[in-house]
Each structure stands twice: as C-alpha cells, then as structure tokens.
C-alpha positions, 0 to 999 in steps of 0.5 A, spaced: 904 753 700 909 754 695 912 761 693 911 762 686 913 769 686 919 767 681 915 764 676 915 766 669 908 763 666 907 769 661 915 768 658 914 760 658 907 761 654 911 766 649 916 761 648 912 755 647 907 759 642 913 761 638 916 754 638 909 751 637 907 756 631 914 755 628 914 747 628 907 747 625 909 751 620 915 747 619 911 741 618 907 744 613 913 746 609 916 739 609 910 736 607 909 741 602 916 741 599 917 733 600 917 730 593 915 723 596 909 726 600 910 726 608 916 722 608 921 725 603 928 726 603 930 732 608 937 732 604 933 733 597 928 738 600 934 742 603 938 742 597 932 744 593 931 750 597 938 754 597 942 757 603 937 762 606 931 758 605 934 752 608 936 756 614 929 758 615 927 750 614 931 748 619 929 753 624 922 751 623 923 744 623 928 744 629 922 748 633 918 741 633 923 738 638 924 744 642 917 746 643 915 739 645 921 740 650 919 746 652 912 743 654 915 737 658 919 742 662 914 747 663 914 747 670 922 748 671 922 753 665 918 757 669 922 758 675 928 760 671 930 767 670 933 767 663 926 764 660 924 771 659 929 774 655 930 767 652 922 767 650 923 774 647 929 772 643 925 766 640 919 770 639 923 775 635 927 769 631 920 766 629 917 773 627 924 774 623 923 767 620 916 768 618 917 775 615 923 772 611 919 767 608 913 771 606 918 776 603 921 770 599 914 768 597 912 775 595 918 775 590 916 769 587 921 764 590 918 758 593 922 755 598 
C-alpha cells in the first residue's frame, strides 16, 4: 500500500479551485468584452481595457490552461511540498484580481 503521508490534497484543491474560478471568470469576461462575440480579437479587447484591466484580464485568461494543467497533473502535484505555499499564493492572487475588478466595476469603469 502506498504511503500518502506526504500528499497535499487540500492544497491541490485550493490551487485548482482558485485557478478554475479565475478561468471561468476570464472566459466570461472575454466573451462579454469581445466585439465580435465568442472569437473576438484578443488584442483589441486588451487594448480597450487599459493597463490595469488588461493585466487582470490576462490573469483570468491565463488561469484556464493552468487549471487544466493542474487537473491533469493532480497526483504529481499533490506529492510536491511547494504546492501548499503555491496554492496560497494563487488563491491570494485570484482574490486580489476579483477584488480589483469589483472595485473597477463599482467605480464605473467597465473592463
């Protein structure tokens, strides 16, 4: 029977949840902001957004392949000691990104 004392399933779950939430939100923003609908011009969307909002949009969109990668590499990631602090950093980054976007919306700046 394998020894699972070094596994970090909760840390991986935090990592995946933060990335998946950011990815879903990123897809929603991309579709909402694309002038042509689903397959709009990403460069135009980022250009319209401004610098701060572009960084947020890039974070949200980059989370999609990262979430898929975390899902595919679930078992190996659970065995890594760095996954716990990494998951906390990713979750903090996601919370900051959501908070900054909420602040921009409340101030009347649409991304």
